C-alpha positions in Angstrom: -0.3 0.1 0.3 1.2 3.2 -0.7 1.1 5.7 2.3 -0.4 8.9 1.6 -2.3 12.2 3.5 -5.1 13.0 1.4 -5.2 16.8 1.6 -7.8 19.5 1.9 -7.1 23.1 0.8 -4.3 25.0 2.4 -5.2 27.5 5.0 -3.1 29.5 7.6 -3.7 30.0 11.1 -5.2 33.9 11.9 -3.1 35.9 14.0 -3.2 39.6 14.8 0.2 41.5 14.5 2.2 41.7 17.8 1.2 45.3 19.0 -2.3 45.3 17.1 -5.2 44.6 20.1 -8.5 44.4 18.1 -7.8 46.0 14.4 -8.7 44.2 11.6 -8.6 40.6 11.2 -5.5 39.0 9.8 -5.6 37.6 6.1 -5.9 34.0 5.5 -4.3 32.2 2.8 -6.4 32.0 -0.1 -7.9 28.8 -1.0 -6.4 26.2 -3.6 -9.3 23.9 -4.1 -12.8 24.4 -4.9 -14.7 25.7 -1.9 -18.3 25.3 -0.8 -18.8 27.0 2.4 -17.0 29.5 4.4 -16.4 29.8 8.1 -16.9 33.2 9.4 -15.8 34.1 13.0 -17.2 37.6 14.6 -15.7 39.5 17.1 -17.4 39.1 20.5 -18.7 42.8 20.4 -20.2 42.5 16.7 -23.9 41.9 16.8 -23.4 39.2 14.0 -21.6 37.4 16.7 -25.1 36.6 18.5 -27.6 37.2 16.1 -28.3 34.6 12.9 -30.5 37.5 11.7 -27.7 39.9 11.2 -25.2 36.9 10.4 -27.5 36.3 7.7 -28.1 39.6 6.5 -24.2 40.2 6.5 -23.4 37.1 4.5 -26.3 38.1 1.6 -24.7 41.8 1.6 -20.9 40.7 1.4 -22.0 38.1 -1.6 -23.4 41.0 -3.3 -20.4 43.2 -3.0 -18.2 40.5 -4.4 -20.9 39.4 -7.2 -21.5 36.1 -5.6 -24.2 34.1 -3.7 -23.4 33.6 0.2 -26.2 32.6 2.8 -25.6 32.0 6.4 -26.3 28.4 7.1 -25.9 27.7 10.7 -24.0 28.4 13.7 -21.2 26.3 14.9 -20.6 24.8 18.3 -17.4 27.1 18.6 -20.0 30.4 17.8 -18.4 30.9 14.2 -21.0 31.0 11.5 -21.2 28.8 8.5 -21.6 30.6 5.3 -22.7 28.6 2.2 -21.6 29.7 -1.4 -24.5 28.3 -3.1 -22.5 25.2 -4.4 -18.9 24.5 -5.3 -17.1 27.7 -6.7 -13.8 28.1 -7.8 -10.8 29.3 -5.3 -10.8 32.6 -6.8 -14.5 33.4 -6.5 -14.2 32.2 -2.9 -11.2 34.3 -2.5 -13.2 37.5 -3.5 -15.9 36.7 -1.0 -13.5 35.9 1.8 -12.1 39.7 1.2 -15.5 41.2 2.0 -15.3 39.5 5.4 -11.8 40.6 5.6 -12.3 43.9 5.2 -14.9 44.1 7.7 -13.6 45.0 11.4 -16.3 43.2 13.1 -14.9 40.0 11.6 -12.2 38.0 13.6 -11.4 35.7 10.7 -12.7 33.9 7.7 -11.5 30.6 6.4 -12.8 27.9 3.7 -14.4 24.8 5.2 -11.7 22.5 3.9 -11.9 18.6 4.2 -9.8 16.1 6.5 -9.1 12.6 5.3 -8.8 9.4 7.0 -5.0 8.8 7.6 -4.4 5.2 7.2 -3.5 2.6 4.6 -5.0 -1.2 4.5 -3.6 -4.9 4.5 -4.4 -8.1 6.8 -4.4 -10.8 9.9 -5.2 -11.9 13.9 -4.7 -12.4 17.8 -2.8 -10.8 20.7 0.4 -12.4 20.3 0.6 -10.7 17.0 0.4 -7.1 18.8 3.9 -6.4 19.2 3.2 -2.6 19.3 1.6 -3.5 23.1 4.5 -5.5 24.5 7.9 -6.2 22.5 10.8 -4.6 24.2 12.5 -3.1 21.3 9.4 -0.8 19.8 6.4 -1.6 21.8 4.7 0.8 24.2 4.9 -1.5 27.3 1.3 -1.4 27.8 0.7 -4.8 29.9 3.0 -3.4 32.9 0.1 -0.7 33.0 -2.6 -2.9 33.5 -1.9 -3.9 37.1 -2.5 -0.2 38.1 -5.4 0.9 35.5 -7.6 -0.2 32.5 -9.2 3.0 31.8 -12.2 2.4 33.7 -14.6 5.3 34.1 -13.1 7.3 30.9 -14.9 7.9 27.5 -12.5 8.2 24.5 -14.4 9.8 21.7 -13.2 8.5 18.1 -13.9 11.6 15.8 -13.7 9.4 12.4 -15.7 7.3 9.9 -18.2 6.2 12.7 -18.6 2.6 14.1 -19.4 -0.6 12.2 -20.6 -3.4 14.6 -17.7 -5.7 15.7 -18.5 -8.4 18.8 -14.6 -7.3 20.2 -15.7 -4.0 20.5 -19.2 -3.5 21.2 -19.3 -4.2 25.0 -17.2 -1.0 25.2 -19.6 1.1 23.2 -21.5 4.2 24.0 -23.9 6.4 22.3 -21.9 8.5 19.9 -23.5 11.1 17.1 -23.2 11.6 13.0 -22.0 14.9 12.1 -22.0 14.5 8.6 -24.3 17.4 7.2 -24.6 16.2 3.6 -26.6 13.1 2.8 -24.8 12.1 -0.1 -21.7 11.9 1.8 -23.2 10.5 4.8 -24.5 7.8 2.6 -27.3 7.1 5.2 -30.2 9.0 3.3 -29.9 12.1 5.8 -27.8 14.5 7.3 -26.8 14.9 11.1 -28.6 12.3 13.3 -27.8 9.9 16.6 -26.7 7.0 14.8 -22.9 6.8 14.2 -23.0 3.9 12.5 -20.2 3.6 9.7 -21.9 3.5 6.3 -18.5 2.8 4.3 -16.0 5.2 2.6 -15.7 3.8 -0.7 -15.2 5.6 -3.9 -16.5 3.7 -7.1 -14.4 5.7 -9.9 -11.2 7.4 -10.4 -11.7 11.2 -9.7 -14.9 11.1 -7.7 -13.5 12.9 -5.0 -11.6 15.4 -6.8 -8.6 15.3 -9.4 -6.2 12.8 -8.4 -8.4 10.7 -6.2 -8.4 7.1 -6.8 -11.2 4.3 -6.7 -11.1 2.7 -3.3 -13.0 0.0 -0.7 -14.0 1.1 2.6 -11.5 1.8 5.3 -13.8 1.0 8.5 -11.1 3.4 9.7 -13.0 4.1 12.7 -13.7 0.7 13.8 -9.8 -0.1 13.5 -9.1 3.0 15.8 -11.7 1.9 18.3 -10.5 -1.4 18.5 -6.8 -0.4 19.2 -8.0 2.2 22.2 -10.4 -0.4 24.0 -11.2 -3.5 22.6 -12.9 -5.9 24.8 -9.8 -7.8 26.7 -9.5 -11.1 28.2 -12.7 -12.5 26.6 -10.8 -15.4 24.6 -10.9 -13.8 21.4 -9.4 -11.1 18.8 -7.3 -8.4 20.1 -6.6 -6.6 23.4 -7.4 -2.6 23.7 -4.9 -0.6 25.4 -7.3 1.1 27.6 -9.9 -1.9 27.9 -11.7 -0.8 30.7 -12.5 2.7 29.0 -15.8 3.2 26.6 -15.7 4.3 23.1 -17.8 7.2 21.8 -18.0 6.9 18.0 -18.3 10.5 16.3 -18.8 10.4 12.7 -17.3 13.0 10.6 -15.9 11.3 7.5 -17.9 9.6 4.8 -17.9 9.9 1.2 -14.8 11.9 0.0 -13.5 12.8 3.5 -15.2 15.3 6.0 -15.7 18.9 6.2 -14.0 21.1 9.0 -17.5 22.4 10.0 -18.4 19.0 11.3 -15.3 18.2 12.6 -15.4 21.3 14.6 -19.0 20.9 16.0 -17.9 17.0 16.7 -15.1 18.4 18.6 -17.4 20.8 20.6 -20.1 17.9 21.0 -17.8 15.4 22.1 -16.1 17.4 24.9 -19.4 18.4 26.5 -20.1 22.0 24.7 -23.5 22.8 22.8 -24.0 22.5 19.3 -27.5 24.1 17.8 -29.9 21.5 16.9 -27.9 18.4 18.6 -28.9 17.0 21.9 -26.3 17.4 24.6 -24.0 14.7 25.1 -25.0 12.6 28.0 -21.4 11.0 28.4 -19.0 13.7 27.4 -15.3 12.0 26.6 -12.4 13.1 28.4 -10.3 11.9 25.4 -10.6 12.6 22.1 -8.8 11.2 19.2 -8.3 12.3 15.8 -6.7 10.0 13.2 -7.7 12.4 10.5 -6.2 15.5 8.8 -5.5 17.5 5.8 -2.9 19.7 4.3 -2.5 23.4 5.4 -1.8 24.9 8.6 -4.2 25.0 11.7 -7.3 27.2 11.0 -8.9 29.5 13.7 -12.0 27.2 13.7 -10.2 23.9 14.7 -7.8 25.9 17.2 -11.3 27.3 18.9 -12.9 24.3 18.8 -9.7 22.5 20.4 -9.0 25.2 22.9 -12.5 25.1 24.3 -12.5 21.2 24.4 -9.3 21.4 26.2 -10.9 23.9 28.7 -13.7 21.6 29.7 -11.1 19.1 30.7 -10.7 16.9 27.4 -7.2 15.8 26.2 -6.9 16.1 22.4 -4.7 13.3 20.7 -4.3 13.8 16.7 -2.2 12.1 14.1 1.2 14.0 12.6 0.0 12.5 9.0 1.5 9.9 6.8 3.5 12.2 3.9 6.9 12.0 5.3 6.8 15.5 5.5 7.0 18.0 8.2 3.6 18.0 10.5 3.9 22.0 10.8 2.3 21.8 7.2 -0.9 19.6 8.1 -4.3 20.3 10.1 -5.1 19.7 12.8 -1.7 18.3 13.2 -0.4 21.9 13.3 -3.0 23.1 16.2 -1.5 24.0 19.7 -3.3 22.2 22.6 -3.0 18.6 21.2 -0.4 15.9 21.7 0.5 15.6 18.2 1.6 11.7 17.4 4.2 10.7 14.9 4.6 7.0 13.9 7.3 4.4 14.5 7.8 0.7 13.2 8.3 -2.4 14.7 12.5 -1.8 14.6 12.1 1.4 16.4 12.7 3.6 13.6 10.4 6.5 12.5 7.8 4.8 10.0 9.0 5.7 6.4 5.9 7.7 5.7 5.2 9.5 9.2 5.4 13.0 9.1 7.9 14.8 11.8 9.2 18.2 13.1 9.5 20.3 15.8 5.8 20.3 16.6 5.7 16.5 17.3 4.8 15.8 20.8 5.4 12.4 21.0 6.1 9.1 19.0 4.0 5.7 19.3 3.7 2.4 17.0 2.1 3.0 13.7 3.7 0.0 12.2 4.4 -0.8 8.4 3.0 -3.1 5.9 6.0 -2.7 3.7 9.4 -1.7 4.0 10.3 1.9 2.5 12.8 0.3 -0.3 10.1 -2.1 -1.2 7.5 -1.4 -4.3 4.7 1.2 -3.3 1.2 -0.4 -3.3 2.5 -4.1 -2.0 2.2 -5.6 1.1 5.5 -7.5 2.1 5.3 -6.9 5.8 1.7 -7.2 7.5 3.0 -8.9 10.5 5.0 -5.5 11.2 1.5 -3.5 11.3 -1.1 -2.6 13.8 -3.7 -5.5 14.3 -7.0 -4.2 15.3 -10.7 -4.8 14.6 -12.4 -4.3 11.0 -14.8 -5.4 8.7 -14.9 -7.6 5.3 -17.2 -5.4 3.2 -15.7 -4.0 0.4 -18.3 -1.1 -0.1 -21.2 -1.8 2.6 -20.6 -3.6 5.9 -19.9 -7.2 5.7 -18.4 -9.7 8.1 -16.4 -8.7 11.1 -13.1 -9.2 10.8 -9.4 -8.5 12.1 -6.8 -6.9 9.9 -3.2 -5.2 10.0 -3.0 -1.2 9.0 -0.1 1.3 9.1 -0.4 5.0 9.5 0.0 7.9 11.9 -4.1 6.9 12.5 -2.8 3.8 14.2 -0.4 5.2 16.4 -2.5 8.1 17.5 -5.1 6.0 19.5 -2.1 4.2 21.2 -1.7 7.7 22.8 -5.3 8.1 23.2 -5.6 4.7 25.0 -2.6 6.1 27.2 -4.3 9.2 28.2 -7.6 7.2 29.1 -5.3 5.0 31.3 -3.7 8.2 32.8 -7.1 9.8 33.7 -8.6 6.8 35.2 -5.5 6.5 37.5 -5.8 9.6 38.7 -9.1 11.8 38.0 -7.6 15.0 39.1 -5.1 15.0 36.0 -5.9 18.1 33.4 -4.8 17.8 29.9 -1.6 19.7 30.3 -0.5 17.5 33.1 -1.4 14.4 30.7 0.5 15.6 27.9 3.6 16.4 30.1 3.2 13.0 32.1 3.6 11.1 28.4 6.4 13.2 27.2 8.3 13.1 30.3 7.9 9.5 30.7 8.7 8.4 27.2 12.1 6.6 26.3 14.3 7.1 23.4 13.6 5.1 19.9 15.6 2.1 19.4 16.0 2.9 16.0 16.7 6.5 14.2 14.3 9.5 13.7 15.1 12.0 10.8 13.4 15.5 11.3 12.3 15.3 15.0 9.9 12.5 16.7 9.0 14.6 20.0 9.9 13.4 23.5 10.5 9.7 22.2 8.6 6.5 22.2 5.6 6.4 24.8 5.9 4.0 27.8 2.6 3.1 29.3 4.0 1.3 32.2 6.4 4.4 33.0 3.7 6.7 32.7 1.2 5.4 34.9 3.8 4.3 37.7 4.7 8.1 37.4 1.1 9.8 37.9 0.0 7.3 40.7 3.3 7.3 42.6 4.0 11.2 42.9 2.0 14.3 42.0 2.9 14.9 38.1 3.7 18.5 39.0 5.7 17.5 42.1 3.4 19.8 44.0 5.0 22.9 42.5 1.8 24.4 41.2 -0.1 27.7 42.0 -3.7 27.4 41.5 -4.7 31.1 42.7 -6.3 33.2 40.3 -4.7 36.3 39.3 -6.8 38.6 37.4 -5.5 40.0 33.9 -6.7 43.5 33.3 -6.3 45.1 29.8 -3.0 47.0 29.7 -1.5 45.5 32.5 1.1 43.0 33.9 0.8 40.5 36.4 2.7 37.9 38.0 2.2 34.3 39.9 4.8 33.1 41.9 5.8 29.3 42.5 8.7 28.6 45.3 10.5 25.6 44.6 12.6 24.2 47.4 14.6 20.7 47.9 15.7 20.6 44.4 19.2 19.7 44.2 21.4 21.7 41.6 20.1 23.4 38.2 16.7 23.0 36.5 16.8 20.7 33.6 17.1 21.2 30.0 13.5 20.2 29.4 11.8 22.2 32.4 8.0 21.7 31.5 5.9 24.8 32.2 2.1 24.1 32.1 0.0 27.1 31.6 -3.8 27.8 31.9 -4.6 31.1 31.2 -8.7 32.0 30.6 -8.7 34.7 28.1 -10.8 36.1 25.4 -8.3 37.1 22.8 -4.9 35.4 23.2 -3.3 37.7 20.5 -3.3 40.5 23.3 -1.1 38.6 25.5 2.9 38.1 26.0 3.5 35.1 28.4 6.9 34.5 30.4 8.5 32.3 32.8 11.0 34.4 34.9 13.7 32.6 36.7 14.8 33.0 40.4 17.6 35.3 39.2 15.4 37.3 36.8 16.2 35.8 33.5 13.2 35.5 30.9 12.4 32.7 29.0 9.2 33.7 26.6 6.4 31.1 26.2 3.7 33.0 24.1 4.3 36.6 22.4 0.9 38.0 21.3 -0.1 35.1 18.8 -3.3 33.3 18.2 -5.3 36.1 17.4 -8.8 36.1 18.6 -8.6 32.1 19.7 -9.7 32.2 23.2 -7.7 30.6 26.2 -4.0 29.1 27.0 -3.8 25.5 28.1 -0.9 24.4 27.3 2.8 22.6 28.6 5.7 24.3 27.4 9.3 23.2 27.3 12.3 25.1 28.6 15.8 25.0 28.5 16.4 26.3 31.9 19.7 24.1 32.5 21.8 27.2 33.4 19.4 28.4 36.2 19.4 27.1 40.0 16.1 25.4 40.5 15.6 26.6 43.9 13.9 30.0 44.4 11.1 32.1 43.4 9.7 31.3 39.7 7.3 33.5 38.3 4.7 33.5 35.4 4.6 37.0 33.8 1.6 38.0 31.8 1.3 41.2 29.9 -1.9 42.5 28.2 -1.2 45.3 25.8 -4.6 45.9 24.3 -8.2 47.0 25.5 -11.4 45.3 25.3 -10.5 41.7 26.6 -9.8 40.4 29.9 -8.9 36.9 31.8 -7.2 35.5 34.5 -4.1 33.2 35.2 -6.1 30.2 36.4 -3.0 28.0 37.1 0.3 27.0 36.3 2.9 24.4 37.2 6.6 23.6 36.9 7.9 20.1 36.6 11.6 19.3 37.0 
């Protein structure tokens, strides 16, 4: 099988200039593929931000100015407006309409409603003894060593993917999900959104059916494969073992025929994490972990970032696949978003998988396997035993008999980390998403093989990470949870006094930051060492994005560890305020 990441159109994250508080929104990279809808975010002060009628009138007026059709469709869970262009239009025509929105000072951002696609490839086989990714010492994730402390009980993991096709090895752990695919032809279920997340198949009958260069393909049953890796039933005398087999899987369907729309995925993130989406019933079992083994080309858009930030603020850890293009992950979305755990793939020898994306934004690596060697003929399946075995279906288009098959891809690596996140949350329910990410990265081990380009903190180690969060607090007690108000045009500091640490701080000092603020483009955030040295963490980027909930790594090896450290936040604009909610240091 060839390993490729099917791409959507490129977008760029929206960020205001460093010293510009609430001026006109920054430009978005022009769309490079046909566009059907736009996602428009209005500033909170604009009438259109809260009134659907005003948003509808605004869309119509801007369409007329551009000589195109533009119609308000619905409100996304993040509060942004989905604007229909009346059908698929050429990139230049969409850019004309976008220019009208960008010229409006009440608009925070506008971006095309791009598509994301499943990040995996297909082959074949069966049983726990073949799950090298869980237990082999060279390149396995050391999962059995964690099971004596936790199996993920009490945690729900949302799999935002193709949905779920019935499989007896996953069924005991399934809870109610939702189908967020808006278009009935793409959903293949005869309607748009509904409460049934059943995977109806994502096959393509002919070449070119999903755009120039697309190929005919059979159904992947991708979401079911991902679900099995995370939480297949275990100790049931059949099939495979799930990493967090005591956890529950919530299937959230966003990928159908020809992939899935950003607008649907954004609403799925919102709903899965317990947020409200218009027209969709409340989620009765909100997920504490989200897995997204999907993506497209282009940097993280504001729509994705806002939804992810809100999910993390609700206490949900978001795990994403780095992508399968053997390229820098910074050029792919949602892999390039902040506040996610970005996962690269490794093979059975402990090398970076030949297809896996890489780069400085990778957080950690996990087994994704290889169904062929990099030097083997593309399209062949020469080493299925070296891929990731999980639950699947034999149907080539619509569902058939249940089965098991090995797949390769960063789509397979990401659920290893989602499963580990569920183990951690179950073992220590007080852990925040930032603490879960920090624990996984801090306890990763070096790859047994090689990685060119950057594979994050190394290969995740389940047993070591679970042991760390169950034996000692992940922040070693060095945390300040006192609220410090951030007023307009002010600077505020929150202190942590460190004692009992010998020598200097590490080169990988972890700084967990949780700031609640409605416009992080106003903020400059620094870590101040005891001797007054300043380490910048965030410098007025992110535009109108809300909240910072992130773990930063600082080379503080030149600093004496003991003393008073400070988190300094400077607000350099008016109109938006917030607070330092909490922050921590992990030595």
